C-alpha positions as CSV (number, residue, x, y, z in Angstrom):
1,M,7.8,16.0,-9.1
2,M,4.9,17.8,-9.4
3,R,2.1,17.6,-6.6
4,R,-1.3,16.1,-7.9
5,S,-4.8,16.8,-6.3
6,L,-6.7,13.7,-6.3
7,P,-9.5,12.6,-7.2
8,H,-10.7,16.3,-8.3
9,V,-7.8,15.8,-11.0
10,A,-9.1,12.2,-11.9
11,A,-12.4,13.7,-12.4
12,L,-11.5,16.5,-14.9
13,L,-8.9,14.3,-16.6
14,L,-11.5,11.4,-17.2
15,A,-14.3,13.7,-18.3
16,S,-11.7,15.0,-21.0
17,V,-11.4,11.8,-22.5
18,V,-14.5,9.9,-21.7
19,G,-17.2,12.9,-21.9
20,R,-19.9,14.0,-20.1
21,A,-21.9,12.5,-21.5
22,E,-20.5,8.7,-20.6
23,G,-20.9,9.8,-17.0
24,M,-18.1,11.9,-15.4
25,M,-17.1,11.1,-11.7
26,T,-18.5,13.3,-9.1
27,D,-17.7,12.9,-5.1
28,Q,-20.2,15.5,-4.3
29,P,-22.1,13.8,-1.0
30,P,-26.1,12.8,-1.4
31,A,-28.6,15.7,-1.5
32,D,-29.1,14.8,2.3
33,G,-25.4,15.4,2.8
34,K,-25.5,11.7,4.2
35,R,-23.4,8.7,3.2
36,E,-24.0,5.3,4.3
37,A,-21.2,2.6,4.1
38,L,-21.2,1.2,0.8
39,V,-19.8,-2.4,2.2
40,R,-18.4,-3.6,5.4
41,L,-16.1,-6.7,5.1
42,M,-16.1,-6.4,9.2
43,P,-18.4,-6.0,12.1
44,A,-19.1,-2.1,12.8
45,K,-17.1,-2.1,15.9
46,N,-13.8,-3.6,14.3
47,E,-14.0,-0.9,11.4
48,Q,-14.6,2.0,13.2
49,R,-11.4,0.8,15.6
50,L,-9.1,0.9,12.2
51,R,-11.0,4.0,11.1
52,D,-9.8,5.8,14.4
53,Y,-6.3,4.9,13.7
54,L,-6.5,6.7,10.6
55,P,-3.8,10.0,11.1
56,K,-4.7,13.4,10.6
57,V,-3.3,14.6,7.2
58,A,-2.5,17.7,6.3
59,D,-3.8,17.5,2.8
60,D,-7.8,18.7,2.4
61,D,-8.8,15.9,-0.7
62,V,-7.1,13.0,1.0
63,Q,-8.4,13.8,4.4
64,A,-11.9,13.9,2.7
65,I,-11.2,10.4,1.7
66,L,-10.1,8.9,4.9
67,D,-13.2,10.5,6.4
68,D,-15.5,9.2,4.0
69,P,-18.1,6.7,5.2
70,Q,-17.8,4.5,2.2
71,L,-14.4,3.9,2.4
72,I,-14.1,-0.2,2.2
73,V,-11.7,-1.0,5.0
74,Y,-10.4,-4.3,5.5
75,T,-7.0,-6.3,6.6
76,D,-5.6,-9.7,6.0
77,R,-8.3,-11.3,8.2
78,E,-10.9,-10.1,5.9
79,M,-9.3,-10.1,2.7
80,P,-6.4,-12.8,2.9
81,K,-3.3,-13.1,0.7
82,A,-4.3,-15.3,-2.2
83,Y,-2.2,-15.8,-5.5
84,Q,-3.7,-17.8,-8.5
85,F,-2.1,-21.1,-9.7
86,W,-3.3,-22.3,-13.2
87,D,-0.5,-24.3,-15.0
88,G,-0.1,-27.9,-13.3
89,Q,-1.9,-29.7,-10.7
90,M,-3.7,-28.4,-7.9
91,P,-4.9,-25.2,-10.0
92,G,-7.1,-22.7,-8.4
93,V,-6.9,-19.5,-5.7
94,H,-4.2,-20.5,-2.8
95,D,-3.5,-18.9,0.5
96,A,0.1,-17.3,0.3
97,S,0.7,-18.7,3.9
98,Y,0.8,-22.5,2.7
99,N,3.2,-24.5,1.1
100,I,2.2,-26.4,-1.8
101,S,5.3,-27.7,-2.8
102,A,6.4,-31.2,-1.9
103,N,10.3,-30.3,-2.0
104,G,11.3,-30.2,1.7
105,S,14.1,-27.5,0.6
106,E,11.5,-25.1,-0.5
107,P,11.0,-22.8,2.0
108,F,7.5,-21.0,1.0
109,G,6.3,-22.6,-2.5
110,N,5.3,-19.5,-3.9
111,G,6.9,-15.8,-4.2
112,N,4.4,-14.0,-1.8
113,R,6.5,-14.6,1.2
114,E,9.4,-13.4,0.1
115,F,11.2,-9.9,-0.3
116,P,10.2,-7.8,-1.7
117,W,6.5,-8.9,-1.7
118,G,6.2,-10.7,1.5
119,A,5.7,-7.5,3.4
120,P,4.8,-3.8,3.0
121,A,8.1,-1.7,1.5
122,G,10.5,-1.3,4.0
123,T,9.0,-3.7,6.8
124,H,10.3,-6.8,5.8
125,R,13.1,-7.1,8.8
126,T,10.4,-5.2,11.5
127,K,8.9,-6.8,13.9
128,N,6.1,-5.3,15.9
129,V,4.4,-4.5,12.6
130,W,1.2,-4.6,11.0
131,S,-1.0,-2.9,8.5
132,F,-4.8,-2.6,7.0
133,R,-5.7,-1.3,3.7
134,F,-9.0,0.8,2.1
135,L,-10.4,1.5,-1.1
136,R,-12.6,4.0,-2.4
137,L,-14.7,4.1,-5.3
138,P,-15.3,7.0,-7.9
139,R,-19.1,7.6,-8.6
140,D,-21.1,8.8,-12.0
141,E,-23.0,11.6,-11.9
142,Q,-25.9,9.7,-10.4
143,G,-24.2,8.6,-7.8
144,K,-23.5,5.2,-8.7
145,V,-20.2,3.7,-7.9
146,H,-17.7,2.9,-10.7
147,P,-16.8,-0.9,-9.7
148,V,-13.6,-3.1,-9.9
149,V,-14.1,-5.2,-13.2
150,W,-12.9,-8.7,-13.0
151,Y,-12.1,-11.0,-16.6
152,Q,-10.3,-14.1,-17.5
153,A,-7.6,-14.6,-19.1
154,R,-4.9,-17.2,-20.0
155,Q,-1.2,-16.5,-19.6
156,Q,1.5,-18.2,-21.4
157,G,2.4,-21.4,-20.1
158,D,-0.9,-21.8,-18.1
159,G,-3.2,-24.7,-18.7
160,Q,-6.2,-22.8,-17.7
161,R,-7.9,-19.4,-17.8
162,G,-6.7,-17.3,-14.8
163,Y,-8.4,-13.8,-13.3
164,G,-7.2,-10.4,-13.5
165,W,-9.2,-6.7,-12.5
166,R,-8.6,-3.4,-12.9
167,F,-9.8,-0.1,-10.8
168,P,-11.8,2.4,-12.1
169,V,-10.0,6.0,-12.9
170,G,-10.3,7.6,-9.8
171,A,-10.1,4.6,-7.7
172,V,-7.7,5.3,-4.2
173,V,-6.2,2.6,-2.5
174,G,-4.2,2.9,0.9
175,E,-2.5,1.2,3.0
176,V,-2.2,2.0,7.0
177,L,1.2,1.0,8.5
178,M,1.0,0.4,12.6
179,M,3.4,-0.5,15.0
180,K,3.2,-1.5,18.6
181,G,4.3,1.2,21.1
182,A,5.9,0.4,24.3
183,D,2.9,1.5,26.5
184,G,1.0,-1.9,24.3
185,R,-0.9,0.7,21.9
186,D,-0.6,0.5,18.2
187,Y,0.5,4.0,16.6
188,C,0.0,4.7,12.9
189,F,3.5,6.1,11.8
190,E,3.1,5.8,8.1
191,L,0.1,6.4,5.7
192,R,0.3,5.0,1.4
193,V,-1.7,6.3,-1.0
194,R,-2.5,4.9,-4.7
195,F,-4.6,6.9,-6.9
196,R,-5.8,5.1,-10.4
197,E,-5.5,7.8,-13.3
198,I,-6.2,7.5,-17.1
199,D,-3.3,5.4,-17.7
200,D,-1.2,4.8,-14.3
201,W,-1.0,5.1,-10.7
202,A,-0.3,8.4,-8.8
203,V,1.6,7.9,-5.3
204,D,2.1,9.7,-2.3
205,V,3.1,8.6,1.2
206,F,2.1,10.8,4.5
207,R,4.0,10.8,7.2
208,P,4.5,12.9,10.5
209,F,8.2,13.9,9.5
210,P,9.1,13.6,6.1
211,R,12.6,15.8,6.8
212,A,14.7,15.1,9.4
213,G,14.2,19.1,10.0
214,D,10.8,18.5,10.8
215,L,11.3,16.2,13.8
216,A,13.3,18.6,15.0
217,T,11.3,21.4,15.3
218,R,8.4,19.3,16.3
219,I,10.5,18.1,19.3
220,K,11.4,21.5,20.4
221,E,7.4,22.3,20.3
222,L,6.8,19.8,22.5
223,R,9.7,19.9,24.9
224,P,10.6,23.6,25.3
225,D,13.6,22.4,27.7
226,W,15.0,20.3,25.3
227,E,18.2,22.1,25.6
228,S,18.0,21.1,29.1
229,Q,17.9,17.3,28.6
230,A,21.1,15.9,27.3
231,Q,19.6,13.0,25.1
232,L,17.3,15.3,23.7
233,K,19.9,18.2,22.6
234,E,21.9,15.5,21.1
235,V,19.2,14.5,19.1
236,V,18.4,17.6,17.6
237,E,21.7,18.5,17.0
238,L,21.8,15.4,14.9
239,L,18.9,15.7,13.2
240,T,19.4,19.7,12.3
241,A,23.3,19.0,11.1
242,R,24.8,17.6,7.9
243,T,26.6,14.7,8.3
244,N,28.1,11.8,6.2
245,L,25.8,9.1,5.7
246,P,26.9,5.3,4.9
247,E,25.9,4.0,2.1
248,R,24.0,0.4,1.6
249,R,22.4,-2.0,-1.0
250,L,19.4,-3.7,-0.5
251,V,18.6,-6.4,-3.5
252,D,16.7,-9.0,-3.7
253,D,17.5,-12.7,-3.9
254,H,15.9,-13.7,-7.2
255,P,18.2,-13.9,-10.6
256,R,15.6,-11.2,-12.0
257,K,15.6,-8.7,-9.8
258,T,12.5,-6.5,-9.2
259,F,14.5,-4.6,-6.4
260,R,17.8,-3.1,-6.4
261,Q,18.5,-0.1,-4.8
262,A,21.6,1.7,-3.2
263,M,21.0,5.1,-0.4
264,G,22.1,6.2,2.5
265,V,21.3,4.8,5.9
266,Y,20.3,7.4,8.6
267,V,19.6,5.9,12.1
268,L,17.8,7.6,14.5
269,P,19.5,7.4,18.3
270,S,16.8,6.6,21.1
271,L,14.8,9.8,22.4
272,E,14.8,7.9,25.4
273,D,11.3,9.4,26.2
274,D,8.4,7.3,25.0
275,Q,5.7,9.9,26.1
276,L,7.3,12.1,23.7
277,V,7.4,9.7,20.7
278,S,3.6,9.1,21.6
279,A,3.1,12.7,21.1
280,L,4.9,13.1,18.0
281,L,3.2,10.1,16.5
282,T,-0.1,11.0,17.3
283,K,-0.1,15.3,17.7
284,T,1.1,15.5,14.5
285,A,-0.7,16.1,11.4
286,F,0.5,14.1,8.6
287,K,2.2,15.6,5.8
288,S,3.2,14.5,2.1
289,A,6.7,12.5,1.3
290,L,6.2,12.7,-2.5
291,G,9.3,13.9,-3.7
292,E,11.0,14.8,-0.2
293,S,14.1,13.3,1.2
294,W,15.0,12.5,4.9
295,A,18.3,13.8,4.9
296,E,21.0,13.8,2.2
297,G,24.7,13.3,3.9
298,A,27.5,15.4,3.6
299,N,29.4,12.8,1.4
300,G,26.2,12.6,-1.1
301,P,24.0,9.8,-0.4
302,V,20.6,10.3,0.3
303,A,17.8,8.6,3.1
304,A,14.3,8.6,1.8
305,A,13.3,7.7,5.3
306,P,14.8,7.2,8.9
307,T,15.9,4.0,10.4
308,T,16.2,3.2,14.1
309,E,17.3,0.4,16.4
310,A,15.2,1.6,19.4
311,K,12.4,0.1,20.7
312,F,9.9,2.5,20.3
313,H,10.6,5.8,18.1
314,I,8.7,7.3,15.0
315,V,10.0,4.7,12.5
316,P,10.0,1.0,14.0
317,A,13.3,-0.5,14.6
318,K,14.9,-2.0,11.2
319,Y,12.7,-0.4,9.2
320,D,14.1,-0.1,5.7
321,A,11.7,2.4,3.6
322,G,15.2,4.8,3.4
323,F,15.9,2.9,0.1
324,V,12.6,3.1,-1.3
325,E,12.0,6.9,-2.6
326,V,8.6,8.6,-2.6
327,D,8.0,8.6,-6.4
328,R,6.1,6.9,-8.9
329,A,9.3,5.3,-10.3
330,S,10.2,3.8,-7.5
331,C,7.0,2.5,-6.4
332,V,6.8,0.7,-10.0
333,R,9.5,-1.5,-9.8
334,C,7.1,-3.7,-7.2
335,H,4.0,-3.1,-8.5
336,E,4.1,-3.8,-11.8
337,T,4.8,-7.3,-10.9
338,T,1.2,-8.2,-9.7
339,N,-0.2,-11.6,-11.2
340,Q,2.9,-12.5,-13.1
341,P,4.0,-15.7,-12.8
342,V,6.7,-16.3,-10.1
343,N,8.9,-18.3,-12.5
344,K,9.6,-15.2,-14.5
345,F,11.7,-13.9,-11.5
346,Q,13.5,-17.5,-10.8
347,S,13.0,-20.5,-12.9
348,G,13.7,-23.6,-11.5
349,R,12.7,-23.6,-8.4
350,D,9.9,-25.5,-7.1
351,W,7.7,-22.8,-6.1
352,Y,4.0,-22.0,-7.9
353,G,1.4,-19.9,-9.2
354,R,2.0,-15.8,-9.7
355,I,2.4,-12.8,-7.8
356,R,-1.0,-12.0,-5.9
357,G,-3.0,-9.1,-6.9
358,S,-3.7,-7.2,-10.2
359,D,-3.3,-4.0,-12.1
360,G,-0.7,-2.5,-9.6
361,I,-2.4,-3.5,-6.7
362,F,-1.5,-6.6,-4.2
363,S,-3.7,-6.6,-1.2
364,F,-6.9,-6.5,-2.9
365,H,-9.1,-9.2,-5.0
366,P,-12.4,-10.2,-5.8
367,F,-12.5,-13.9,-4.4
368,D,-14.8,-15.1,-2.0
369,P,-12.1,-16.1,1.2
370,N,-14.1,-19.4,1.6
371,C,-12.5,-20.4,-2.4
372,V,-8.9,-19.4,-1.0
373,S,-7.2,-22.7,-0.6
374,G,-5.5,-23.1,2.5
375,N,-4.3,-26.4,2.4
376,G,-3.1,-27.0,-1.5
377,Y,-6.5,-28.6,-2.5
378,T,-8.2,-27.0,-5.2
379,Q,-11.4,-25.4,-4.8
380,P,-14.0,-23.5,-7.3
381,V,-13.4,-20.1,-7.9
382,R,-16.1,-17.9,-6.7
383,M,-16.4,-14.3,-6.5
384,R,-17.3,-12.3,-3.5
385,N,-20.6,-12.4,-2.8
386,E,-21.1,-8.9,-0.7
387,L,-18.8,-7.2,-3.2
388,V,-21.0,-8.4,-6.0
389,T,-24.1,-7.0,-4.0
390,A,-22.7,-3.7,-3.4
391,G,-21.5,-2.8,-7.0
392,V,-18.1,-3.0,-5.8
393,I,-17.0,-6.1,-8.2
394,E,-18.8,-6.8,-11.7
395,R,-17.4,-8.7,-14.3
396,Y,-16.1,-6.5,-17.4
397,D,-18.2,-6.4,-20.1
398,A,-17.1,-4.2,-23.4
399,K,-20.2,-2.9,-24.2
400,K,-21.4,-1.7,-20.3
401,H,-17.9,-0.7,-19.0
402,D,-16.1,2.2,-20.7
403,K,-12.7,1.3,-22.3
404,K,-11.0,4.4,-21.3
405,L,-12.1,4.3,-17.7
406,Y,-11.0,0.8,-17.5
407,A,-7.6,1.5,-19.8
408,Q,-5.0,-0.9,-18.9
409,V,-1.4,0.8,-17.2
410,P,1.2,0.2,-20.3
411,Y,3.6,-1.2,-17.7
412,I,1.1,-3.3,-16.4
413,V,1.0,-6.9,-18.8
414,E,-1.1,-9.5,-17.4
């Protein structure tokens, strides 16, 4: 797949279809060279702690996004996982962690805690992984932010109108995957980014080592005496050899399959050097893994990423991202399900509501956290005031919001 450079390409694409008179996006800094935070969803010191986890990337455009003071940073604490339920009793916006089912055999009551929706792709079996996210919005020529727009619509079978939202062309949404190290510190091991285009989402994933050979090279650089260390020598030789890979299949349990993939499995042996692992993760610029494969087995199967059983490595133990190729088609399988009724995937169960998110993004929603019900009872729906005040969200108005800037992605039907 061809590599794209965003947000600059997005700006040019938007200009070509919307026209300069209607306000082309710009990422130029203000005249005084300073840009204040657009909105903070947590105390400044907490936000800075998360920003400090962001890796350095070998991509100038993406690095500029990560460095932008107006990046909106959040975790599940600031923006709890919330799904909508409008087709029965106790309608409203509900916390995904609370089971509203009265059936004792129903484990979750909604689909948002099950594979493939319950955790970032590839992390459903890991134990020491957490994540945070960010949103960056584009601006027009006058420096005004193009907001996320929300609207109300009724889906088939719903008794009430629910909510949906769309991101403007040029919006960037990211997810930062973290794991706990052997020293108790938190380490970033992967950065995932989605870029809103006119009729699609472009994707990219940044890793310190997109290919097995990259890890071998870096080990040699950080440990020049690697050949004299039996374990490192064995690992380097494994990384640079082309061996057979066992083929495995990862499939969700629902009658209507969202995720089904057969790939090779590449298991990294322990480096038996925690200080080296720490250096590998913190002293290496993350590079794009778009269209890359970690390794191709001599017998044919391909692994998109490695896994391991080691307690501390460049990926967490039991990591399954090897089943998820880094390209648009692979990511679409799950992201096209946002805001869809769970019964679409498995009817007859005593579970409720929709898959969380909208417009192909799971993590973001415009709701005030205080209106997200944590006990099953209905709460009046309110939009989040600080997002409204900052111009981050607005109710959609066809007279005000350009239809090309907020065009529906064809494969996302909400």
